[in-house]
KETORKOL-880110 format. One line per 4 residues: number of its first residue (from 1); their letters; for each residue x, y, z of C-alpha. Coordinates in Angstrom, 1 decimal. Last residue first. Layout:
BEGIN
NUM = a = X:Y:Z; ...
***
This chain:
BEGIN
88 = xxxx = -4.5:-5.6:-14.6; -3.2:-2.2:-13.4; -2.5:-2.0:-9.7; -5.1:-0.4:-7.4
84 = xxxx = -5.2:3.1:-6.0; -8.4:4.4:-4.5; -11.0:6.8:-5.8; -13.8:4.5:-4.7
80 = xxxx = -14.3:3.3:-8.3; -10.6:2.4:-8.4; -11.1:-0.2:-5.6; -8.8:-0.7:-2.6
76 = xxxx = -7.1:-4.1:-2.5; -8.3:-6.9:-0.1; -9.7:-9.3:-2.7; -6.7:-8.6:-4.9
72 = xxxx = -4.2:-10.0:-2.4; -1.0:-9.5:-4.4; 1.3:-12.5:-4.1; 5.0:-11.4:-3.7
68 = xxxx = 5.7:-14.2:-1.2; 7.1:-12.3:1.8; 5.5:-8.9:1.2; 2.3:-10.0:-0.4
64 = xxxx = 1.5:-13.3:1.4; 3.0:-13.1:4.9; 2.9:-9.3:5.3; -0.5:-8.8:3.6
60 = xxxx = -1.9:-11.8:5.5; -0.7:-10.6:8.9; -2.2:-7.2:8.1; -5.6:-8.8:7.3
56 = xxxx = -5.6:-10.6:10.6; -4.7:-7.5:12.6; -7.4:-5.5:10.8; -6.9:-3.3:7.8
52 = xxxx = -9.7:-1.2:6.3; -7.7:-0.2:3.2; -5.0:-2.1:1.3; -3.4:0.2:-1.3
48 = xxxx = -0.8:-1.2:-3.8; 1.7:0.8:-5.7; 3.8:-1.2:-8.3; 2.5:0.8:-11.2
44 = xxxx = 1.8:4.4:-10.2; -1.5:5.5:-8.7; 0.2:8.3:-6.7; -1.3:7.7:-3.3
40 = xxxx = -0.1:10.2:-0.7; 2.6:10.5:1.8; 5.8:9.9:-0.2; 4.2:11.7:-3.1
36 = xxxx = 4.3:14.9:-1.1; 8.1:15.3:-1.4; 9.6:17.0:1.6; 10.7:13.9:3.5
32 = xxxx = 12.5:12.6:0.3; 12.7:8.8:0.4; 14.8:7.1:-2.4; 12.5:5.7:-5.1
28 = xxxx = 10.4:2.7:-4.4; 10.8:-0.5:-6.3; 7.5:-2.0:-5.2; 5.3:0.3:-3.2
24 = xxxx = 3.0:-1.0:-0.5; 0.4:1.2:1.1; -1.4:0.0:4.2; -4.4:1.8:5.5
20 = xxxx = -6.2:1.8:8.9; -8.3:3.2:7.5; -11.1:3.8:5.1; -12.4:7.0:6.7
16 = xxxx = -8.8:8.3:7.0; -8.4:8.1:3.2; -6.4:11.3:2.6; -3.2:9.2:2.6
12 = xxxx = -3.9:8.3:6.2; -0.6:9.7:7.4; 2.6:7.9:7.4; 4.6:5.4:9.4
8 = xxxx = 7.3:3.8:7.4; 8.4:0.2:7.0; 11.2:-0.8:4.7; 11.5:-4.1:2.9
4 = xxxx = 14.4:-5.2:0.8; 15.4:-8.5:-0.7; 12.0:-9.7:-1.9; 9.1:-7.5:-2.9
***
């Protein structure tokens, strides 16, 4: 995720009970404010869901995933919980 990073405020992605949530999308398409996919998990490759964020976890996500491109697998949401995770 080098070169371009945009930050948007969104809803809870239907996962309020797991929030605060961070959703990162690599190679996102242009934003369309009327398109629901911009405000929900789509399960597409390059989409990463980090639930239950704390200040410390958010710092790690920014420093490691955003800045260095290293996915923090131990912090990702789990598929068995109905959450989005990248394919292995």
